[in-house]
C-alpha positions in Angstrom: -0.1 0.1 -0.2 1.3 3.5 -0.8 -0.3 6.9 0.5 -0.5 9.5 -1.8 -0.8 13.0 -0.9 -0.8 16.9 -1.4 -0.4 20.5 0.7 -3.2 22.7 0.6 -1.3 25.3 -1.1 0.8 23.2 -3.6 -2.0 21.0 -4.9 0.0 19.9 -8.2 2.8 17.7 -6.9 1.8 14.5 -5.0 4.2 13.1 -2.7 4.6 9.3 -1.1 3.5 9.8 2.5 4.9 8.4 5.2 1.7 8.7 7.5 -1.6 9.4 7.5 -3.8 11.6 10.0 -7.5 11.6 9.9 -9.5 14.2 12.0 -13.3 13.3 11.5 -16.7 12.2 13.6 -17.3 9.0 13.8 -20.1 8.8 11.5 -17.7 10.2 8.8 -15.2 7.1 9.9 -17.6 5.0 9.4 -18.8 5.8 5.9 -14.9 6.1 5.1 -14.6 2.4 5.9 -17.9 1.9 3.5 -16.6 3.4 0.9 -13.2 1.9 1.5 -14.9 -1.7 1.3 -17.5 -1.1 -2.0 -13.8 0.4 -3.9 -12.4 -3.7 -2.9 -15.1 -5.4 -4.0 -15.6 -3.4 -6.9 -11.9 -4.2 -7.8 -12.1 -7.6 -7.0 -15.7 -7.6 -9.2 -14.2 -5.7 -12.3 -10.8 -5.7 -12.3 -8.2 -3.7 -14.6 -12.0 -1.5 -16.0 -12.0 -0.2 -12.7 -9.6 2.4 -11.9 -10.8 5.1 -9.4 -13.0 6.4 -7.5 -13.5 9.5 -5.3 -14.7 9.8 -1.5 -17.7 12.2 -0.6 -18.9 13.4 2.0 -21.2 16.5 3.0 -18.3 18.6 5.2 -18.3 22.1 3.9 -14.6 22.5 3.7 -12.9 18.6 3.1 -10.0 17.1 1.5 -10.3 15.1 -1.4 -10.2 11.2 -0.9 -9.1 9.0 -3.8 -9.0 5.0 -4.1 -6.9 3.9 -7.2 -6.9 0.1 -8.4 -3.2 -0.9 -8.6 -3.8 -3.7 -11.3 -4.5 -0.5 -13.7 -1.6 0.0 -16.4 -1.5 4.1 -16.9 0.8 5.4 -19.9 
């Protein structure tokens, strides 16, 4: 597993992160956990035809959380 991230003030540079900290209410954490399960199921069910998905929540300001399929070849 690799975790990539961007600083709020520099959205063009992706960096591999050594640590990620989530600060969220229990309901948001449960929504995120459910999202991750759905992504895992989609990767298994759809294979390389499934590339990525964005997590969306209803917070006014929220970071982007994206899951990419590690089996998809990017050119």
